[in-house]
N, C-alpha and C positions, 0 to 999 in steps of 0.2 A: 446396615453397616454403620459403624460408629462415625459420627461427623464431628470433627474437631471444631470448637468455637472459633469465631473469626479472630478474637483477641489473642487466643492461644496460638493460632496459626501465624499471626504476625510476629510473635516472639521467636518462633522457630523458622522464620522466613529466610531462605537461603538466597545467596546471590547478591549482586550489587543493588543499591537502593536508588541510584541516580543514573541518568543516561551516560553510556560509555563512549569514549572516543575510539573510532576505528583505527587500525584493525584490532579485533579482540582475539587473543590467542588462548586456546584451552590448555592450560597447564595443570599439573597434578593437584594444586590446591583448590581448584574450582570444579573438579569433577567429583560427583557424589554417586555412591553405589549402595543400593539396598536390594534385598531379595524380593522377588515377586511372590504372589500366592502359590504358583506352581513351584517356585524355589523353596518356599517354606515347607510345602508338602514333601518335596524331595529331601530336604534336611530331616524331616520327621521320619521318613522311611529309612534313611541311613541310620538314624539313632536307634530305631527298633531293630534293624539288622545287626548293629553293633552289640546291643544288649543281648540279643538272642545268641550271637556268636560267642559272647563271654560266658553266658549261662551254660551253653551246651558244648563249649570248647570245639567249635566247628572251624577248622583251619580255612576251608574253602569260603566260609562266611566272612572271615576276616579279610581274605584277599578280595572278595567281591565288594565288600563295604569300602575298603580303602581305594579300590579302583574307581568306584563311582564317586567317592569323595574327591579324588584327584581330578575327575572330569568336572565336578562342580567348581573346584578352585580354578581350573583352566578357563572355564566360562567367565568367571569374574575377571581374570586377567585380559581375556579377549574383548570383553565389553569395555573395559577401561581403555585399551589400546585403540578401540574403534573411534573414540572421541579425542584421544590425546594428540596434541599438536595441531589440531584443526585451527584455521585462521578465518575469521569472519569479517567481511567488509560490507559496507552499506551501498546499495544501489538506489534506484529511483523508487518513488512511491506514487502509485496511480490513484488519482482521486475518483470519486463516484458520487452518485445521487443516493439519497436514502432508499433503502430497499435493495440496493445492489451490494457489491463487494469492493472494498479498497484492496489493492494488491501491493504488497511490499516486496521489493527485489533485494535478496541478500546474496552476496558473493562469498562462497565458502571454498576455501583453498585446501586441498589435500596434498601436503608436501611429500608424502611417502610413496614409494613405488609399489604400493599394494592398495587394493580396492577397499573402500569403507562401505560395507553393505548395511541395509536395514536401519537407516537413520530416520528420525522423525523430527519435524519442527512444529512446535505447538504454541499457539497464541495464548495470550493472557486469558485466564478463565475458560480455557478450552474452547475459545470462540472459533478457532479454525486450526487445521493441521495439514501438513504436507509430508508424505513419505518419499524418500529418495535414497539413491546410492551415489557414492562419489567414486568416479574412476581414479586410477592411480595417477599421481603427479599432475593433477588437473584442477583448475579453478572453475567451479560450476555455479550457475545462477539459479537460485532456488526461490520460488515464488510462494508467499504466504498470503492467503486471502482472508480478510476479516470482514464481518458484516458491517455495512454502513447503516446505522440505526437512526441517527438524527444529525441535523446540520451542525457544522463546526469543525474543529480540528481534532483528528483522531491520532494520538501517538500509538506507536506499535506496542509500547509498554513492555512488561516482563515477558520474555519469550524463552521457551525451553527447547533445547536440542537434546534428544535422548536416543538410546538404543537398547534393545533387549537381545541383541545378537550375542552368541550364536544359538543358545538353547532356550532362551526365555526364562532362565532361572533367576537372573538378576536384572535390575534396571539401572543403567548408568546414565546420568544426565548432568547438564550444566545449565545454569540460568544466565540469560543474556538480557541486557537492557540497552538495545540499540537506540541511538539518537536519531530517530526517524519519525516523521508524522505525515499524514495524508489529510487532504481536505474533503469534507463531505458537503456538497453544494446543496442549496435549498431545493426542495421538491418543486418542480414546475407546476404552475397553476393550470387547472383545467378550465377551459372556457374563458381565458383571459381576454379583456378588451384590447383593441389595437393600440399601439403606442403612438405618442404625439411626435410630430416633426419639430425641428427647432422653431421657436416662435419668431415672428417677423421682426421683433425688436431685439432679438438676440445678437450679441456681437459676432456670432458665427455667420449671420446673414449679411454678407458683404456684397452679394451679387456676383462674386467671382466664380470662376469655374473650378471644380475639383473633380477628382476621380469619382465616378458614380456608376449607375447602371441604366442611364436613360438614353442619351443620344450618342451615336458613334462619333468619336473624335479623331481617330487615326490609329496608326500602328507604331509600336516601339519594340526594341529588342527584348527577347524573352528572358525572364529571370526565373530561377528555380522555385521561388515562392509563389509564382503565378498559378492561378487555377487552370486546370486543363480545359475548362469550359470557355476560357477567354483566349485560348490559342487560336491563331488564324490557320486552321488546318488546310484550307484551300490553297493558301499561299505556300504552305510547307509542301503540299503535294505537287505544286507547280514548279517552285523554285528551290525547294529543299532548305529554305531558311526559316528558322523558328522565330515567329513574331507574335506579339500579344496585342489584342484589340484593347483600345482605350475608349472609355465612354465619358461624357461630360454631363454634369448636373450642377445646379446651383447649390450653394452650401445649405440653403433652406431645405434641401431634399435629404439631408442627413438626419439621423435619428438621435434624439436626446432622451435618455432615461434618467430622470431626476427624482430622487427620493422625496423631495418636498412638493412635487407636482402630483403625487398620489393622493387619493382621498384621505382626509384628516382622520377619519375614524377607522381606517384600515390598520389592523394589528401589525406589529413589526414582522412577524414571520410570514404573514400574508403579503406584505410589501416585498419582502425578499423573494418569495415565490413568484410574484408577478414580474419582478425585474429579471429573474432567471429565465422565465418564459420568453420575455421580449428579447433577451440576449441570444437565446437559441434560435428564435425566429429570424432575427437579424443576420445571424451567422449563416443560416440556411439560405437566405436570400442574397447573401454576399453584399449586404448593406454596410455603409459606414455608420458608426454609432458612437456616441459618447455616454459616459456614465458618471453621475454625481451622487455620492453618498455623504452622510454626515461627517465622516472622517477622512474621505479621500475622493479624488476625482480622476477620471481618465479621459484624455482628449479623443476626438473622433478618429477611429481607425477601423480596420477590418482584418479578418484572418483568425486562424486557430489560436495563435499566441495571445492576441488581444482578448479573445473569448475566455481563455483560461485565466488571464489576469483579472478580468472583471468578475468571473464566477468565483475566483479565489477571494476577492474582496468581499463578496456576498457571504461566503462561507465563514470568513473571519469577523464578520460584523458582530459587535457586542451591543447589548441592550443599553439604552440611555445615552448614546452618543448624540450630541446636539450641535456640533460644529456646523456652521452654515458657510458654504463657499460663495463668495461674491464674484 
């Protein structure tokens, strides 16, 4: 099959060239239609039938040719209407580790009281696709999964919404440029050495008590963000009151993940992988931990939101950042 050169493809590249602000509405000017290979074959058969009908003056041949031609024209109209007036908004983007998939959530609104069948959402470079139908007068959440290949920021880039409904004779499509991006975290290191605690001369080592996971310190009122493992279930079974166990530990029991404490000869990507492993282990053990990178720092905390912030900083790290936090 003939492959169009990349430079020539860029000349005929359709759709927006920069990220679009939501909502994106599919109007007449941004819906493109071309025949598919079966459509071209169908048109060729119609042409042969028309020539034969003219040469042999076959009235029934004329009627059959024009009937099938009308069916072809109707399929073009229906393919166009299947995309017309759709409205696309942006949802969340789920980050991932290399080797997995980042998932983009798109909200597609069908304002018409008719179903929109046989639609497809295709990622840039055919990296991923999703087939779906849209119920009448409904906003649907459509997921598009793209492969996470290497650490960094992955924009959704140029995305195509298309349909070949109802007969597959034509392809109607529109190009989207959603303003969305997902983070690809560093690959966790296998066999990573254990992390260090705060050093004894650190300002964090004040000898004060903070929330930790060592000695039982008492009970407090339950909060929605508390881990189920810390709920005092025996008290709840006896009195029906939701309470959370608190533990005390010295501040020196907290974890410090410092970019500059890693071995000098360790490459940047290996540093990021080791820090990512430590973050995951600390989250699994419900430890409090702080993170220091050349360009940013995060005070000691725990929880899923803190983990996401720290992993996001690792994903966004750029080579050559030398700022040192004091």
